[in-house]
PDB file of N, H, CA, C and O in Angstrom:
ATOM      1  N   MET A   1      -2.980   0.898   9.080  1.00  0.00           N
ATOM      2  CA  MET A   1      -2.757   2.108   8.412  1.00  0.00           C
ATOM      3  C   MET A   1      -3.867   2.088   7.028  1.00  0.00           C
ATOM      4  O   MET A   1      -4.247   0.960   6.713  1.00  0.00           O
ATOM      5  N   ASP A   2      -4.346   3.137   6.278  1.00  0.00           N
ATOM      6  H   ASP A   2      -4.037   4.053   6.534  1.00  0.00           H
ATOM      7  CA  ASP A   2      -5.200   3.669   5.615  1.00  0.00           C
ATOM      8  C   ASP A   2      -4.986   2.856   4.445  1.00  0.00           C
ATOM      9  O   ASP A   2      -3.824   2.739   4.058  1.00  0.00           O
ATOM     10  N   PRO A   3      -6.334   2.007   3.525  1.00  0.00           N
ATOM     11  CA  PRO A   3      -5.860   1.502   2.242  1.00  0.00           C
ATOM     12  C   PRO A   3      -5.762   2.766   1.118  1.00  0.00           C
ATOM     13  O   PRO A   3      -5.208   2.450   0.066  1.00  0.00           O
ATOM     14  N   ALA A   4      -6.158   3.928   1.207  1.00  0.00           N
ATOM     15  H   ALA A   4      -6.609   4.185   2.062  1.00  0.00           H
ATOM     16  CA  ALA A   4      -6.065   5.044   0.183  1.00  0.00           C
ATOM     17  C   ALA A   4      -4.255   4.982   0.572  1.00  0.00           C
ATOM     18  O   ALA A   4      -3.656   4.222  -0.190  1.00  0.00           O
ATOM     19  N   LEU A   5      -3.527   5.548   1.440  1.00  0.00           N
ATOM     20  H   LEU A   5      -4.014   6.165   2.059  1.00  0.00           H
ATOM     21  CA  LEU A   5      -2.388   5.280   1.755  1.00  0.00           C
ATOM     22  C   LEU A   5      -0.948   4.270   1.652  1.00  0.00           C
ATOM     23  O   LEU A   5       0.271   4.294   1.819  1.00  0.00           O
ATOM     24  N   GLY A   6      -2.417   3.134   1.131  1.00  0.00           N
ATOM     25  H   GLY A   6      -3.407   3.115   0.995  1.00  0.00           H
ATOM     26  CA  GLY A   6      -0.949   2.144   1.174  1.00  0.00           C
ATOM     27  C   GLY A   6      -0.671   2.656  -0.494  1.00  0.00           C
ATOM     28  O   GLY A   6       0.465   2.870  -0.917  1.00  0.00           O
ATOM     29  N   GLN A   7      -2.161   2.836  -1.500  1.00  0.00           N
ATOM     30  H   GLN A   7      -3.084   2.663  -1.157  1.00  0.00           H
ATOM     31  CA  GLN A   7      -1.820   2.867  -2.638  1.00  0.00           C
ATOM     32  C   GLN A   7      -0.855   4.104  -3.104  1.00  0.00           C
ATOM     33  O   GLN A   7      -0.523   4.201  -4.285  1.00  0.00           O
ATOM     34  N   LEU A   8      -0.551   4.763  -2.413  1.00  0.00           N
ATOM     35  H   LEU A   8      -0.820   4.684  -1.453  1.00  0.00           H
ATOM     36  CA  LEU A   8       0.751   6.400  -2.801  1.00  0.00           C
ATOM     37  C   LEU A   8       1.672   5.224  -1.834  1.00  0.00           C
ATOM     38  O   LEU A   8       2.097   5.718  -0.790  1.00  0.00           O
ATOM     39  N   THR A   9       1.842   4.514  -1.939  1.00  0.00           N
ATOM     40  H   THR A   9       1.496   4.113  -2.788  1.00  0.00           H
ATOM     41  CA  THR A   9       3.011   4.002  -1.388  1.00  0.00           C
ATOM     42  C   THR A   9       3.522   2.985  -2.565  1.00  0.00           C
ATOM     43  O   THR A   9       4.619   2.945  -3.122  1.00  0.00           O
ATOM     44  N   THR A  10       2.480   2.260  -2.735  1.00  0.00           N
ATOM     45  H   THR A  10       1.589   2.292  -2.282  1.00  0.00           H
ATOM     46  CA  THR A  10       2.437   1.319  -4.067  1.00  0.00           C
ATOM     47  C   THR A  10       3.620   1.150  -5.032  1.00  0.00           C
ATOM     48  O   THR A  10       4.796   0.944  -4.728  1.00  0.00           O
ATOM     49  N   PRO A  11       3.184   1.252  -6.017  1.00  0.00           N
ATOM     50  CA  PRO A  11       3.363   1.699  -7.826  1.00  0.00           C
ATOM     51  C   PRO A  11       2.924   3.366  -7.932  1.00  0.00           C
ATOM     52  O   PRO A  11       2.147   4.097  -7.319  1.00  0.00           O
ATOM     53  N   VAL A  12       3.997   3.544  -9.207  1.00  0.00           N
ATOM     54  H   VAL A  12       4.628   2.951  -9.705  1.00  0.00           H
ATOM     55  CA  VAL A  12       3.675   5.406  -9.252  1.00  0.00           C
ATOM     56  C   VAL A  12       1.757   4.967  -9.788  1.00  0.00           C
ATOM     57  O   VAL A  12       0.714   5.161  -9.164  1.00  0.00           O
ATOM     58  N   PHE A  13       1.960   4.434 -10.956  1.00  0.00           N
ATOM     59  H   PHE A  13       2.807   4.277 -11.463  1.00  0.00           H
ATOM     60  CA  PHE A  13       0.940   4.218 -11.656  1.00  0.00           C
ATOM     61  C   PHE A  13      -0.459   3.315 -10.351  1.00  0.00           C
ATOM     62  O   PHE A  13      -0.483   2.123 -10.044  1.00  0.00           O
ATOM     63  N   VAL A  14      -1.109   4.068 -10.029  1.00  0.00           N
ATOM     64  H   VAL A  14      -1.090   5.036 -10.279  1.00  0.00           H
ATOM     65  CA  VAL A  14      -2.213   3.321  -9.352  1.00  0.00           C
ATOM     66  C   VAL A  14      -3.656   3.107  -9.811  1.00  0.00           C
ATOM     67  O   VAL A  14      -4.273   4.142  -9.559  1.00  0.00           O
ATOM     68  N   PRO A  15      -4.280   2.392 -10.257  1.00  0.00           N
ATOM     69  CA  PRO A  15      -5.323   2.355 -11.358  1.00  0.00           C
ATOM     70  C   PRO A  15      -5.994   2.055 -10.211  1.00  0.00           C
ATOM     71  O   PRO A  15      -6.116   0.857  -9.954  1.00  0.00           O
ATOM     72  N   HIS A  16      -6.717   3.302  -9.041  1.00  0.00           N
ATOM     73  H   HIS A  16      -6.617   4.275  -9.250  1.00  0.00           H
ATOM     74  CA  HIS A  16      -7.387   2.504  -7.484  1.00  0.00           C
ATOM     75  C   HIS A  16      -7.999   3.414  -7.364  1.00  0.00           C
ATOM     76  O   HIS A  16      -7.720   4.521  -7.826  1.00  0.00           O
ATOM     77  N   THR A  17      -9.535   2.951  -6.327  1.00  0.00           N
ATOM     78  H   THR A  17      -9.762   2.052  -5.952  1.00  0.00           H
ATOM     79  CA  THR A  17     -10.611   4.232  -6.510  1.00  0.00           C
ATOM     80  C   THR A  17      -9.960   4.727  -5.357  1.00  0.00           C
ATOM     81  O   THR A  17     -10.127   4.285  -4.221  1.00  0.00           O
ATOM     82  N   ASP A  18      -8.935   6.006  -5.801  1.00  0.00           N
ATOM     83  H   ASP A  18      -8.800   6.365  -6.725  1.00  0.00           H
ATOM     84  CA  ASP A  18      -8.824   6.754  -4.617  1.00  0.00           C
ATOM     85  C   ASP A  18      -8.874   7.840  -4.468  1.00  0.00           C
ATOM     86  O   ASP A  18      -8.093   8.533  -5.120  1.00  0.00           O
ATOM     87  N   THR A  19      -9.941   8.563  -3.419  1.00  0.00           N
ATOM     88  H   THR A  19     -10.575   8.000  -2.889  1.00  0.00           H
ATOM     89  CA  THR A  19      -9.898   9.995  -2.903  1.00  0.00           C
ATOM     90  C   THR A  19      -8.752  11.377  -3.359  1.00  0.00           C
ATOM     91  O   THR A  19      -8.851  12.496  -3.862  1.00  0.00           O
ATOM     92  N   THR A  20      -7.593  10.417  -2.787  1.00  0.00           N
ATOM     93  H   THR A  20      -7.512   9.508  -2.379  1.00  0.00           H
ATOM     94  CA  THR A  20      -6.948  11.742  -2.605  1.00  0.00           C
ATOM     95  C   THR A  20      -6.490  12.426  -4.158  1.00  0.00           C
ATOM     96  O   THR A  20      -6.598  13.636  -4.361  1.00  0.00           O
ATOM     97  N   HIS A  21      -5.912  11.359  -5.319  1.00  0.00           N
ATOM     98  H   HIS A  21      -5.825  10.376  -5.154  1.00  0.00           H
ATOM     99  CA  HIS A  21      -5.636  11.425  -6.455  1.00  0.00           C
ATOM    100  C   HIS A  21      -6.326  10.567  -7.789  1.00  0.00           C
ATOM    101  O   HIS A  21      -6.679   9.405  -7.989  1.00  0.00           O
ATOM    102  N   PRO A  22      -6.313  11.279  -8.225  1.00  0.00           N
ATOM    103  CA  PRO A  22      -7.788  10.288  -9.622  1.00  0.00           C
ATOM    104  C   PRO A  22      -6.972   8.877 -10.113  1.00  0.00           C
ATOM    105  O   PRO A  22      -5.762   8.715  -9.955  1.00  0.00           O
ATOM    106  N   VAL A  23      -7.669   8.130 -10.590  1.00  0.00           N
ATOM    107  H   VAL A  23      -8.652   8.262 -10.718  1.00  0.00           H
ATOM    108  CA  VAL A  23      -7.177   6.804 -10.241  1.00  0.00           C
ATOM    109  C   VAL A  23      -6.264   6.884 -11.693  1.00  0.00           C
ATOM    110  O   VAL A  23      -6.071   5.715 -12.027  1.00  0.00           O
ATOM    111  N   PHE A  24      -5.762   7.617 -12.476  1.00  0.00           N
ATOM    112  H   PHE A  24      -5.918   8.566 -12.205  1.00  0.00           H
ATOM    113  CA  PHE A  24      -5.563   7.621 -13.554  1.00  0.00           C
ATOM    114  C   PHE A  24      -4.349   8.711 -13.063  1.00  0.00           C
ATOM    115  O   PHE A  24      -4.665   9.848 -12.712  1.00  0.00           O
ATOM    116  N   VAL A  25      -2.727   8.193 -13.071  1.00  0.00           N
ATOM    117  H   VAL A  25      -2.471   7.269 -13.356  1.00  0.00           H
ATOM    118  CA  VAL A  25      -1.800   9.796 -12.369  1.00  0.00           C
ATOM    119  C   VAL A  25      -1.033   9.613 -13.677  1.00  0.00           C
ATOM    120  O   VAL A  25      -0.788   8.438 -13.951  1.00  0.00           O
ATOM    121  N   PRO A  26      -0.646  10.448 -14.455  1.00  0.00           N
ATOM    122  CA  PRO A  26       0.426   9.740 -15.214  1.00  0.00           C
ATOM    123  C   PRO A  26       1.344  10.823 -15.114  1.00  0.00           C
ATOM    124  O   PRO A  26       1.320  11.868 -15.764  1.00  0.00           O
ATOM    125  N   ARG A  27       2.581  10.291 -13.777  1.00  0.00           N
ATOM    126  H   ARG A  27       2.600   9.442 -13.249  1.00  0.00           H
ATOM    127  CA  ARG A  27       3.337  10.608 -13.703  1.00  0.00           C
ATOM    128  C   ARG A  27       4.907  10.228 -13.904  1.00  0.00           C
ATOM    129  O   ARG A  27       5.187   9.032 -13.974  1.00  0.00           O
ATOM    130  N   THR A  28       5.639  10.918 -13.972  1.00  0.00           N
ATOM    131  H   THR A  28       5.411  11.890 -13.915  1.00  0.00           H
ATOM    132  CA  THR A  28       7.066  10.206 -14.434  1.00  0.00           C
ATOM    133  C   THR A  28       7.080   8.928 -13.938  1.00  0.00           C
ATOM    134  O   THR A  28       7.799   8.804 -12.946  1.00  0.00           O
ATOM    135  N   ASP A  29       6.661   8.194 -14.214  1.00  0.00           N
ATOM    136  H   ASP A  29       6.078   8.295 -15.020  1.00  0.00           H
ATOM    137  CA  ASP A  29       7.301   6.174 -14.370  1.00  0.00           C
ATOM    138  C   ASP A  29       7.131   5.385 -15.953  1.00  0.00           C
ATOM    139  O   ASP A  29       7.057   5.562 -17.169  1.00  0.00           O
ATOM    140  N   THR A  30       7.137   4.743 -15.238  1.00  0.00           N
ATOM    141  H   THR A  30       7.198   4.599 -14.250  1.00  0.00           H
ATOM    142  CA  THR A  30       7.808   3.725 -16.838  1.00  0.00           C
ATOM    143  C   THR A  30       7.432   2.416 -16.681  1.00  0.00           C
ATOM    144  O   THR A  30       7.964   1.408 -17.146  1.00  0.00           O
ATOM    145  N   THR A  31       6.106   2.567 -15.720  1.00  0.00           N
ATOM    146  H   THR A  31       5.674   3.385 -15.342  1.00  0.00           H
ATOM    147  CA  THR A  31       5.824   1.177 -15.405  1.00  0.00           C
ATOM    148  C   THR A  31       4.344   1.100 -16.231  1.00  0.00           C
ATOM    149  O   THR A  31       3.561   0.211 -15.895  1.00  0.00           O
ATOM    150  N   HIS A  32       4.043   1.853 -17.099  1.00  0.00           N
ATOM    151  H   HIS A  32       4.679   2.575 -17.371  1.00  0.00           H
ATOM    152  CA  HIS A  32       3.053   1.637 -18.583  1.00  0.00           C
ATOM    153  C   HIS A  32       3.664   2.680 -19.965  1.00  0.00           C
ATOM    154  O   HIS A  32       3.097   2.651 -21.057  1.00  0.00           O
TER     155      HIS A  32
END
Protein backbone atom coordinates (compact mmCIF):
# COMPACT_ATOMS: atom_id res chain seq x y z
CA MET A 1 0.00 0.00 0.00
CA ASP A 2 1.13 3.52 -0.68
CA PRO A 3 2.36 5.41 2.41
CA ALA A 4 0.08 8.34 1.64
CA LEU A 5 -2.95 6.07 1.62
CA GLY A 6 -1.88 4.61 4.93
CA GLN A 7 -1.81 8.07 6.49
CA LEU A 8 -5.38 8.68 5.41
CA THR A 9 -6.59 5.57 7.15
CA THR A 10 -4.76 6.36 10.38
CA PRO A 11 -5.97 9.15 12.73
CA VAL A 12 -8.02 12.05 11.43
CA PHE A 13 -5.28 14.48 12.31
CA VAL A 14 -2.18 13.38 10.46
CA PRO A 15 0.77 15.77 10.62
CA HIS A 16 2.63 14.23 7.73
CA THR A 17 4.14 15.25 4.43
CA ASP A 18 1.12 14.14 2.48
CA THR A 19 0.36 15.45 -0.98
CA THR A 20 -3.28 14.39 -1.19
CA HIS A 21 -4.32 16.65 1.67
CA PRO A 22 -2.69 19.45 3.68
CA VAL A 23 -0.35 18.60 6.52
CA PHE A 24 -2.84 19.95 9.01
CA VAL A 25 -6.38 18.75 8.45
CA PRO A 26 -8.77 20.28 10.98
CA ARG A 27 -11.70 17.93 10.55
CA THR A 28 -14.37 17.08 13.07
CA ASP A 29 -11.96 15.24 15.32
CA THR A 30 -11.27 15.30 19.03
CA THR A 31 -7.69 14.10 18.89
CA HIS A 32 -6.16 17.55 19.16
